[in-house]
N, C-alpha and C positions, 0 to 999 in steps of 0.2 A: 536503555535509558541513559541519557547524557548526565554527566556529573552536575551540570547546572540545574537539572530537573530534580535532583535529590533535595530533601530538606537541608537547610543550611548546616545544621548540627551534624549531619551525616557525611558532609563533604570532608575529605581527609585533612586539608589544610585548616579549615575552620574548626574541625574537631580537635586538632593538635593544639591550636591556640587556646581553645576553651577548656580542654581537659588535660593537656600535657601529653607528650609523645609516648609516655609509658602506658597510656590507656588506648592506644591505637592498635588495631590488629596488624599482623605482618603485612597483609596485602595492602592495607591503607598506608603504611610507612613506605612500601615500595612504590605505591601509586604517586606519592609526593615526589619521589626521585624521578619517576618516569615523566611526570608533568602532563602528558596528553595520551589519549588512547589512539585507536585506529578506527577506520571505517567499520562499523558493525560491532565495535567493542569499546566501552568506555575504559578509562585508565585503571579502574579497580578490577574490571574483568580481565584486562591485559595482565595485571599483576597476578591475578589468580592463575592465569594460563602459565605464567613463568614458574610459579610455585608448584604446579602440577608436574612439571617436568623436572624442576630442581628444588627439592624440599629445603626448608630454611637451614637445616643442619649442613647442607652442602654449599651454602651460599658463598662462604668466604673462599671457596676453592674454584669458583667459576672463572673461566677465561674469556677473553674477548670473542674468540670464535664460537664458544658455546652460546653467547648472548646474541650475536648477530644472526645466528641460524634460526632464532625464534621470530616468527612472523610478527612484525610490529616493532621490533627492536632494531633501530638503525644505529649507525656508528656513534652519533651524539648521545643517545640514551645508554648505549653500552659503556661509553667512556664515563658518564656520570655514575653509573653503578659501580664500575671498577675503581673509580677514584674514592667513592664512599667506602668501598670494601677495604682499600688500602689504608685509609685513615683509621678504620676500626682495628685492623691488624697492628698498626703502629701504636695505637693507644693501648691495646692489650699487652704488647711487648713492654712498653714503658711502665705500665701498672705492675706487671709481674716482677720487673726488676726493682721497683721501688717499695714493694710491700715487705716490711720486716717480719720474719717468722718469730712467733712467741712460743717458746718451748720450756721456759724455766722462770723461776722467780726473779732471777737476775735480768732476764729479757724484759720482764714487766718493769723492774726498777729503772732500767735504761729509758723507758718511756715516761715514767712518772717521777723521776729523781727530784724534780722541782718541789714535790710535796714535802720533802724532808725539812725544808726551810720555812714552811708555813707555820704561823703561830696559832692558827685555828685548824680544826679538822676539816679535811676535804675528802670527799669520796669521788674518785675518778673511775670511769668505766672504759675498758678496752673492748672494741667490737671486732670480732674476728670472722674470717671466712672459713670454708670447710677445710682449708689447709692450715688453719691456725695462723694465718697471716693477718697483720693488723690493717683493718680497713679505716678505722677512725678511733679517736680517743676524745673523751670529754669529761671535764669536771662537772658532776651532776648535782652535788649537794655540798653546802658549806655550813659548818657549825657543829656542835656536839651531836654526834650521830646517834639517833635513837629511832624507834619505829614510827614516831610521829613526824619525823623529818624526812626519812627515806621512803620514797614511794616507788615500788617496783613498776607500776604502770608507766612512769616516765622513762625508766631505763629501757623497757621493752618497746615502747613507742619509738625510741631512738634506734633500737636494734632493728626493728622492722624497716625503718627509714633507710638504714645503712645496708639492708639485705644481709645482716649478720647471721651466722649459724650458731655462734656462741659468744659469751662475754666473760671477761675477767674483771673482778672488782679490785680496787686498790685504794687504801686510804692511809692517812698518816696519824701518828700519835705525837703531838707536840711535846708530851711529857718525856719522850725519850724511851719509854717502855714499848717494846715491839710485840708484846704478847697480847692476844685478843681478850677483850672484856666480854662479859656475859651479853651485853648489848650487841657487840660485834657478831657474836655467834647467832643470836636470835635474828638479827637483820639478815645475815647471810642465809640462814635457813628459810626465811620468808621470801627472799629474792629467788633462791634456788627452786622453791616450790612453785612460784609464779612462772619461772622459766620452763618448768616441766609442762605446765598447761599450755604455754605458748610454743613449745617445741624448740626452745632456744636454751642450750645448756649453759649453766654457770660453771665454768671450769675450775676457778680458784678465787680466793680472796687473799690478797697480799697486803700485809701491814708493813709500813715503812716508818722508820724513826731515825733521826740523825745519829750517826755513829754506830748504827746497828745493821746487821744483815737483815734482808727482808724476811718476814715471817710468812710462810705459806700455810694456809689452813689445810690445803690438800695434802701437803707433805706430812702433816700430823693427823691425818684422817678426821679432820673436823668439818669437812664439807662433803 
């Protein structure tokens, strides 16, 4: 069957536009790079043929000669695949170099030092990968922190969006007292329990206050 004979929503390019690239199968993404099929095989079938010989886990190590030996892969198609492959490699290298490791309360403070000067309470969340590297940080809630203001759902929606494996909470005490209140402890417990359900660990909750060292709930076995 030719690609043009497929329902429009099943054609790789149209599906990408409608649903986003993250919702395409591996063979559909490769089909977009290949552009066209060959006689007797549409472009999706050609992509399937490539993945049968070279699984996705081996894809970044493919060489020009590997590709042009596959029936239907000419020099132009091989060059497109290799150029895409190299862009991915370079992006991964830059990302690995630029992701700060978070391994202490001081590392957290370096990311949220701006909180110390705030006159209202702010709850920031650090979203980490499996290596405890910072993927993203965001101030999630502003105002006196209590259970009616802080919604775990919003934190973990963002965590899923960022593909985070764990999170660290951080908030400020404008009063200058860096010790946790009862509300702080209850909110932390509620978020941690929600994280267990989601499979996303809450590693720590750091309290920052101007002129004080950061207070780690984990360090004091309060989380």
